[in-house]
C-alpha positions as CSV (number, residue, x, y, z in Angstrom):
1,X,-80.5,324.0,123.7
2,X,-80.4,327.7,122.0
3,X,-77.7,329.2,120.8
4,X,-75.9,331.9,123.3
5,X,-77.1,335.2,122.6
6,X,-75.5,338.4,122.0
7,X,-76.0,341.6,124.6
8,X,-78.5,342.7,122.6
9,X,-81.4,340.3,123.7
10,X,-80.6,338.6,126.8
11,X,-83.1,335.6,127.2
12,X,-83.4,333.1,129.5
13,X,-84.9,330.0,129.5
14,X,-87.7,329.2,131.7
15,X,-89.1,325.9,132.9
16,X,-92.7,326.0,131.2
17,X,-95.3,324.5,129.3
18,X,-94.4,323.3,125.5
19,X,-96.2,323.1,122.3
20,X,-96.0,322.1,118.8
21,X,-95.8,324.4,115.3
22,X,-98.7,322.8,113.2
23,X,-98.4,325.0,109.9
24,X,-96.1,327.5,108.3
25,X,-97.5,329.8,106.2
26,X,-96.6,333.1,104.0
27,X,-97.9,335.3,101.4
28,X,-95.9,337.2,99.2
29,X,-98.2,340.2,98.4
30,X,-101.1,341.9,99.9
31,X,-104.3,339.9,99.5
32,X,-103.1,336.9,98.0
33,X,-103.8,333.3,99.7
34,X,-101.4,332.3,102.3
35,X,-99.1,329.5,100.9
36,X,-98.5,326.7,103.5
37,X,-94.8,325.6,103.9
38,X,-93.2,322.9,105.2
39,X,-90.0,324.9,106.6
40,X,-89.7,328.7,106.6
41,X,-86.8,331.4,107.0
42,X,-86.8,333.7,109.8
43,X,-84.8,336.6,110.0
44,X,-84.2,338.6,112.8
45,X,-86.0,342.0,112.5
46,X,-88.0,340.9,109.6
47,X,-89.8,337.8,109.6
48,X,-90.1,335.1,106.9
49,X,-88.5,335.0,103.6
50,X,-90.9,335.5,101.1
51,X,-93.7,336.4,103.7
52,X,-94.8,340.1,102.8
53,X,-94.6,341.3,106.1
54,X,-90.7,340.3,106.2
55,X,-90.1,342.8,103.8
56,X,-92.2,345.5,105.2
57,X,-91.2,347.4,108.3
58,X,-87.4,346.4,109.5
59,X,-87.7,345.9,113.1
60,X,-91.5,346.4,113.2
61,X,-94.1,344.5,115.6
62,X,-96.1,342.7,112.9
63,X,-93.6,340.3,111.5
64,X,-95.4,337.6,112.4
65,X,-98.7,336.5,113.4
66,X,-99.0,333.6,115.5
67,X,-102.4,331.8,116.0
68,X,-103.7,329.0,118.4
69,X,-104.9,325.7,116.8
70,X,-107.9,325.6,119.3
71,X,-108.5,329.1,118.5
72,X,-108.5,328.2,114.6
73,X,-110.7,325.0,115.4
74,X,-113.5,327.2,117.1
75,X,-113.6,329.8,114.4
76,X,-114.2,326.9,112.0
77,X,-111.4,328.3,110.0
78,X,-108.7,326.3,107.9
79,X,-104.6,327.5,108.4
80,X,-104.1,330.7,106.0
81,X,-107.5,332.0,106.2
82,X,-106.9,334.1,109.0
83,X,-103.4,335.4,107.8
84,X,-101.2,333.7,110.5
85,X,-98.2,332.8,109.9
86,X,-97.7,330.1,112.4
87,X,-100.1,327.5,113.7
88,X,-99.3,326.9,117.5
89,X,-100.9,323.7,119.3
90,X,-100.4,323.0,123.4
91,X,-99.5,326.7,124.5
92,X,-102.0,329.3,125.9
93,X,-101.0,331.8,123.4
94,X,-104.2,334.0,123.9
95,X,-103.3,334.6,127.4
96,X,-99.6,335.5,127.4
97,X,-98.3,338.6,127.8
98,X,-96.7,341.1,125.4
99,X,-92.8,340.5,125.5
100,X,-93.5,337.0,126.3
101,X,-90.6,335.5,124.2
102,X,-90.9,331.9,122.4
103,X,-88.1,329.5,121.2
104,X,-89.6,328.0,117.6
105,X,-87.7,324.8,117.3
106,X,-84.0,325.0,117.7
107,X,-82.7,328.1,116.1
108,X,-85.7,330.6,115.9
109,X,-86.4,333.2,118.8
110,X,-89.8,335.4,118.9
111,X,-91.0,338.1,121.0
112,X,-95.1,338.7,121.5
113,X,-95.5,342.4,121.1
114,X,-99.3,342.6,121.1
115,X,-102.4,340.9,120.5
116,X,-103.9,340.8,116.6
117,X,-106.4,343.2,116.8
118,X,-110.2,341.8,114.2
119,X,-110.4,344.0,111.6
120,X,-113.5,344.5,108.9
121,X,-112.1,342.2,106.3
122,X,-112.7,338.9,108.1
123,X,-116.8,340.1,107.8
124,X,-115.9,339.5,103.5
125,X,-114.7,335.8,104.8
126,X,-117.9,334.9,107.0
127,X,-120.7,337.2,108.3
128,X,-120.2,337.4,111.8
129,X,-116.3,336.5,112.2
130,X,-115.6,340.2,113.1
131,X,-117.3,339.5,116.8
132,X,-116.7,335.9,116.5
133,X,-112.6,336.2,116.5
134,X,-112.6,338.8,118.9
135,X,-110.1,337.3,121.7
136,X,-108.9,334.7,119.3
137,X,-107.3,336.3,116.7
138,X,-103.5,335.4,117.5
139,X,-100.4,337.3,118.8
140,X,-98.1,339.3,116.8
141,X,-94.6,338.6,117.1
142,X,-91.1,340.1,116.5
143,X,-88.3,337.9,115.6
144,X,-85.0,338.0,117.7
145,X,-83.1,335.6,116.6
146,X,-83.4,334.2,113.0
147,X,-82.9,330.6,111.6
148,X,-84.9,327.7,110.3
149,X,-88.4,326.6,111.5
150,X,-90.4,323.6,110.3
151,X,-93.4,322.2,111.0
152,X,-93.8,319.6,113.8
153,X,-91.0,321.6,115.5
154,X,-91.6,322.0,119.4
155,X,-92.2,325.6,120.8
156,X,-91.3,326.6,124.3
157,X,-91.8,329.6,126.6
158,X,-88.7,331.6,127.5
159,X,-88.6,334.6,129.7
160,X,-90.6,337.9,129.5
161,X,-88.5,340.9,128.1
162,X,-89.4,343.3,131.7
163,X,-88.9,346.1,129.2
164,X,-91.5,345.2,126.4
165,X,-94.3,347.8,125.9
166,X,-97.9,347.0,127.6
167,X,-100.7,347.2,124.8
168,X,-103.6,348.1,125.7
169,X,-106.0,345.5,125.0
170,X,-108.9,347.0,123.0
171,X,-113.0,346.1,123.9
172,X,-115.3,344.9,122.0
173,X,-117.0,346.7,119.1
């Protein structure tokens, strides 16, 4: 059971599918390789301690990047190559709406903000990856409740924030 929330973020558990955290990754600076870690500390409104996005824009929409393990395998990529912070298994991540809240482990709660749009930097990794990764690039999220999360922790769908902005999904270039 999640700890109670304040009036700012009323979150409710729903009976829904669950998944597992397969990998946690951090990059301290832009352009540096992602480092796999066994656990990470999430800070409300910031992201993971030690990750460059965690110190960039407090309360921004890109605090974490979550990626579905099935997408990672389909793209033939290893953890961290797509600059994701969390690799999840067992949840239909790409089909979840903006505003969907997820419990990562027993302490952390995140809210999906929008799909991550593939960028031209992917072509440096492998020619054709930009087009290949369309619709499989993961979801950006913000941290609603901080705490420690570990590889192997469970992931549960919570409720959907009815006030979350609904981004327009970009079309394939």
